[in-house]
N, C-alpha and C positions, 0 to 999 in steps of 0.2 A: 265347516270345510275340512277341518283336520280329521273329522270322523270319516268323511268320504275317502280321504287318502288312506286312512287305516284300513277301511273295508277293501279298497282296491289292492292294497298290499297283501292282505289275507287271501283274497281271491286269486292273485297271481301265485302265491305259495301253494294253495290248494290245487290250482290247475297244473302247476309244475309237477306236483306229486301224482296227480291223475295221469299226466302224460308219461311219467316214468313207469308207472304201473302198466299202462297200455303198451309201452315199448318192451317191457320185460315179458309181457304175455306172448310176444313173438318167439320166445325161446322154448315155449311149451307147445307141443302138438295140439291142435284144435282148441286152444285156449280162447282164441278170438271168435270162435263160432259159438261160444256159450252166450247166455243172456247178458252176463256182465260184459263180455268181450264186445258184443254188438252195441251195447249201450255206450261203452267207452269209445268205440269206433265212431259213433255218431257225434261224440263230443270232441274227439281229438283229430280226426281226419280233416275236417275243414281248416284247421290251423296248420296241419302238416302238409297239406296238398300244395300250397304255393311254394314251399321250400323244396318239395320233391320235383316241381317243374323247373326250378332254377338250378338245383344241384343234382347232377346225374349220379347214379350209383357207380362206384368203382368196383367192378367185378361183382361179387356177392355182397358187398358191404354198402349200406346206404348211410351216408353221413348227414343227410338232411335233418333227421330228428335231433342230432347233436347240435346243429346250427340253430334249429328251432328252439331248443331248450336254452341255448346261450342267449338268443334274442330275448326270450322271456325273462331270463335272469337279469340281463342288462336293463330291460324295461323296469323290472322290480327294483333294481338298485337305483336307477335314476329317479323313480318315484319316491323311494326311501330317502334319497338325498334331498329332494324337493320337500318332502314331508318334514325332515329334520330342520331344513332351512326355514320353513314357514312356522315351525313350532316355537322358534325363538323370536 
């Protein structure tokens, strides 16, 4: 059981890193049109899309990815707390 929690924590960390890389790609012209950009889009957009529907952009700034990352981090922290509680 503890191995499952450890794997889930690692997956959340990896997905957070992938999400940050995908978001940073928007700063570079045509980066999302590359093979890697399209691959990351298929992985990240399904998670980001519900946040984009709920949180509208303010002018040219889209805050929904920040909220999506925070939710992911809160989930990881909650899982980590549960993991540490079950480990003892």
